[in-house]
C-alpha positions as CSV (number, residue, x, y, z in Angstrom):
1,X,10.4,-40.4,-18.8
2,X,7.8,-43.1,-19.2
3,X,4.1,-42.7,-18.3
4,X,4.5,-44.5,-15.0
5,X,7.1,-41.9,-13.9
6,X,4.7,-39.1,-15.0
7,X,1.9,-40.6,-13.0
8,X,4.2,-40.9,-9.9
9,X,5.3,-37.3,-10.2
10,X,1.7,-36.0,-10.6
11,X,0.6,-38.2,-7.7
12,X,3.3,-36.8,-5.4
13,X,2.1,-33.3,-6.2
14,X,-1.1,-34.2,-4.4
15,X,-4.7,-33.1,-4.8
16,X,-5.2,-29.5,-4.0
17,X,-1.5,-28.6,-4.4
18,X,-0.6,-25.9,-6.8
19,X,2.4,-25.8,-9.1
20,X,4.6,-22.7,-9.1
21,X,2.8,-21.0,-11.9
22,X,-0.6,-21.4,-10.1
23,X,0.9,-20.1,-6.9
24,X,2.4,-17.0,-8.7
25,X,-1.0,-16.3,-10.3
26,X,-2.8,-16.6,-7.0
27,X,-0.3,-14.3,-5.4
28,X,-0.6,-11.7,-8.2
29,X,-4.4,-11.8,-7.8
30,X,-4.1,-11.3,-4.1
31,X,-1.7,-8.4,-4.4
32,X,-3.8,-6.8,-7.2
33,X,-6.8,-6.9,-4.9
34,X,-5.0,-5.4,-1.9
35,X,-3.2,-2.8,-4.0
36,X,-6.6,-1.7,-5.4
37,X,-8.0,-1.5,-1.9
38,X,-5.0,0.5,-0.8
39,X,-5.3,2.8,-3.8
40,X,-9.0,3.5,-2.9
41,X,-8.0,4.2,0.7
42,X,-5.1,6.5,-0.5
43,X,-7.5,8.4,-2.8
44,X,-9.9,9.1,0.1
45,X,-6.9,10.0,2.3
46,X,-5.5,12.3,-0.3
47,X,-8.9,14.1,-0.7
48,X,-8.9,14.6,3.1
49,X,-5.3,15.8,2.9
50,X,-6.1,18.5,0.4
51,X,-8.7,19.9,2.8
52,X,-6.4,19.8,5.9
53,X,-2.9,20.3,4.7
54,X,-2.7,24.0,5.8
55,X,-3.9,23.1,9.3
56,X,-1.4,20.2,9.4
57,X,1.4,22.6,8.4
58,X,0.5,24.9,11.3
59,X,0.4,22.1,13.8
60,X,3.9,20.9,12.9
61,X,6.1,23.9,12.9
62,X,9.1,21.8,11.7
63,X,7.4,21.5,8.3
64,X,7.6,23.9,5.5
65,X,5.3,24.4,2.6
66,X,7.6,22.4,0.4
67,X,7.2,19.4,2.7
68,X,3.4,19.2,2.1
69,X,3.3,19.5,-1.6
70,X,3.8,16.7,-4.1
71,X,3.5,15.9,-7.8
72,X,0.5,14.0,-9.1
73,X,0.7,10.3,-8.1
74,X,3.3,11.0,-5.4
75,X,1.1,11.3,-2.4
76,X,2.7,8.1,-0.8
77,X,6.2,9.6,-1.2
78,X,5.1,12.8,0.4
79,X,3.7,10.8,3.4
80,X,7.1,9.0,3.7
81,X,8.8,12.4,3.8
82,X,6.3,13.6,6.5
83,X,7.1,10.4,8.4
84,X,10.8,11.4,8.5
85,X,10.0,15.1,9.3
86,X,7.5,14.4,12.1
87,X,9.0,11.2,13.6
88,X,5.6,9.4,13.2
89,X,5.0,6.1,11.6
90,X,3.1,6.0,8.3
91,X,0.2,4.3,10.1
92,X,0.1,7.2,12.7
93,X,0.2,9.8,9.9
94,X,-2.6,8.1,8.0
95,X,-4.7,7.8,11.1
96,X,-4.1,11.4,12.0
97,X,-5.1,12.6,8.6
98,X,-8.1,10.4,8.4
99,X,-9.4,11.5,11.8
100,X,-8.6,15.2,11.4
101,X,-11.5,17.5,12.2
102,X,-12.0,20.0,9.3
């Protein structure tokens, strides 16, 4: 490929356009930022859960003690299990836990 062809290809890319590697890097940064925010929210929600889980268990008689316990780092999996058991969406469960009066 000669220098004219290289110039033509870079010209067609356009100013402000990103190549694939730049797009992937930007997407990774975006996801990392949102995952961090979600993790912070989940940490706060998990702290709240620890305080209210017994009351939650009494409210939903379909649940057993084994439904509300989880291994460290598995809070999200436990929520998905509660979603199945309660018939509520993850969003509804998160909102209910967050707004629960202790």
